[in-house]
N, C-alpha and C positions, 0 to 999 in steps of 0.2 A: 504494500500499500505505499503511494507517494503522497506527498502533501507539497500545495503550491501556496505560499504565503499570501499572494495577491489575490487567493480567494477570500481568507479572512479578511483582509483588507477592505474589498469588496462589500465583503457583510456589514461591517462596520460603518462605511459611508452611507451604506442604503438604510442602516438604522439613523444615523445622524444627520442626512438629508443633503450630503455631499453630494457632487456629482460620480456617474460611475467611471472608472477608471478605464482608460484607452491607451496602449502602449504606443508611446513616440518617444523616439530619439533626437535628441536635441544636436545640430552641429556643433563642434567643438573648435577651439583656435590651437596653433601648433603649438606642442608642450613637449618634454622630454619624453621620447620613446617608452613603455615599459622594459624594465630592466630587471635582471638578479644579479646585477654585479656589486660587489660589496662595495659601498662608500665610506662608512665607519666600520671598524675593525675592532672588536673585544676580544683577543684572544689569550689574554696573559692568565685568567682565571676560568675555571669552570662554574656556571656553563661560559662555551665560545660562543659569541653570535655575529653577526654583522648586520647591518643596514645598509640598504640602497639611498641612493640619493631622492627617490621617490617618497622613502619610507615605509619600504618592505622589509621585514626581516626575513633574511634570504639565506641564514644557517642558524642551526639551535644545535650544539653539540653538546650532548651530557649521557651518561658518564666519557670518558675521553675515548676519543674514535669513533663514536654512533652520533650520527647526525639523524635528526628527527624531523626534519620538515624539508619541502622541496620550496615549496615559495609560500607567501603571506600578503595581504593587505586589506584595504578598507572601501567602504563604499556607503553612500546613501541613496534611498530609493525615495524621489521628489515627485507625492502623488498629487499635488496641489491642485493642478488641471489636467494633468494626463501624466504616466509613469514616467518619469526621466530618469535615468539611471547614471550616476558617477560612480567608476570604482576604478581600483589599480591594485591588482595582485602581485606586479610585476612580472607574470605571466601572460597577461592579456590588461587592457584599458579601457575605458568607455570613450577617448577622445578628447574628452573635453574639461581638459582641466589647465590650469597656467602652471609654469615652472615652479619647482618648492623654494621657499625660502630655508635655508638652513642656519641653525645659530649652534658654535661650539665654541663658547666663550674662553674654554680652556685649551683649545687649540684641537687637532685632529685626533681623534680615537680617544676622546674623551668625554666624561659626562658632566653636565648635562648635554644630552644631545635633543635637540628639538628642530623639528621638520614641520613647516606649514604649507599646507596646498590652499588654493581657492578655486574655483569651479570657472569655467571662462566665460560663465554669464554672469558672474560675480553674487552668485544667490548664497553660497556656502561656504565655508572656509574650515578647513578639519586640521586643526594642532595635535603633534604628536609629542611627546615627551619621553625619551626611554632612560630607563636605567636599568640595574642590576644588581640583586641579592645574591652575593657568593656563597653567604654561610647557610641560608636555605636553599639557593642552588634554583633561582626564578629572575626570568627577566619580565620588568612591567613595562607597561606602555599606559600613558596616562593619555586619553583622545576627548579633545575639545573639538566639537562642532559648533559652528556660530552660524545660524540666519542671519545674514548681511542685509538684508530687506526689511523696510515699515511695515510686512505684512506678515500675520501667521501662515506657517506652512504646515502641510501634510505629510509626514516622512517617516520613514525609521533608517535606521544605522545597520551596520554590518562589519565582521570581521572575518574575510575567507583564510583560512590555514589549510594547505595541502599537507597532510601529516602522511610522510614516510617514515616511519618508524624503524629506527636500528637501520637505516641506509636501505631498506627495501624498495628503492627506487626501480631494481630489476625483476623485484618480486613483489610488488605491491598487496597482490591477494593474500598474501600471508597477514596482511594487518587487518584488526578487528575496531570497528568504531561503535561509539555512543555518545549519547548525549544527555543533557539535564536544564533545566529552568536558569541553571549559573553557570553552566559550562558545556563544553563538547573535547573529547579525547579519541586516540587513537593509540594503538600499541600493539607490538608483536606478541604471538603467544608464549606460553611456555616451554613449545616444544623448538622456538627458536633462540631467540636471547631475553626477552620477557621485558623492553623498556617501551617507552612511549612517552606523548605529550598529551598534557593537559590545557586547555586553553579556560583559564576560568577568569568570569567578569565577577568583581567584586560585588556584594549586595547593594542594588538598587531598586526603585521603581521603577525604572527603565528596563531592567532585563527581563529578558522574554524569552529564548529558545535556543540552546547549540543544537542545530539541525547537523544531519549529515546528507553530504552531496556527492553524486559521483563526478569522479574527473576523468573526462576524456577529452580528445581532440573535437569529437563528434558533438559532445555535450558541451560547446563553450558556453551555451548560455547559462551554466551552472555557475560561472563567475559571477553573472550580474546580481545585484540583489533586488531587482525588480521582476526577475525572470528564472530563478531556481526552484529547483524540484527536490526535494529530501525525500532521502530513503526511509524504510521502517528500519528500526532498529531494534535490537542490536545489529548491525550490518558486516559485510567482510568484503574486502576488493580493494582497489585502486579510487580512494575516494579523500574526502576534504571536510572540515569543518564549516560551517557558516554561522556563525554566533549573529543573532539579531536582537537589538534593543528597540524597543517601542517606548516614546518618549511621553510616558504615561503620567508623570509628577506635572507637566504642565497641561492634560488635557488628553485623551487617548491621541496619538499620531500627532500630534498638535505640538507645532514648536513656536512660541511666541516672537512678536517682532522681535528683532535683534538680543534675540534670547540665544545662550550657550546650554549646551547638555556636555555633561562633563561624565566620564566612565573610565574604570582604571582596569586594564585587564592584564592578568598574569600569565607567563609561559611557564609551568611545572613539569620537572620530568618526571615519567612513572618509573 
């Protein structure tokens, strides 16, 4: 059984008397192409990880020698008048972003690392602040989405994490996946090496669900926060976690004019 989030959204819209969603893509301005190339590298202590210039975590290594993800990124599904997707997960992007603004006040490959991007239409800004806790072995990203307009926006936010536990890029069918209201995770079974990665959103009113979605070139739409299909869980195969936040604290799916939604996401080894 699969689940499409837009089905839930349409139901909510019909109850709240908003217009029904029709999927439309807006053209974007030229920006940096999606990339998995490391820009900021943190490999002096475990977990080792790196971040692209666009703000994607492109590597997470824990324990030593075991990589846990292929690529990662952020998304906004704006449903105000029609379904407009903004996303970049390192592997694919929606093509409607401006170039990132990077802040490393203490120099290259140091914390705090802040990467900020604004959509090419100026409506949304996504700010990410990256840090690491080596004692508890996790990477933290504080994400802030800002509605830059003077009008309320109907939207939800996402984080796509393509987990390939224990380097299982060539044998992804070995991985198992599941999700909950606060997290999503993927891991290698006990017959292999038994490690994995949990993507956990710190508790808030905006937390919704960690979905599991298939990864394949033919299912590229699953990168799209407005148009992904989730799998029944638990699930096995070459898959990814799509974590979704719904801004309930400001009104279901509503982001007030010039308002900010901030969430903390942790990448924790299993």
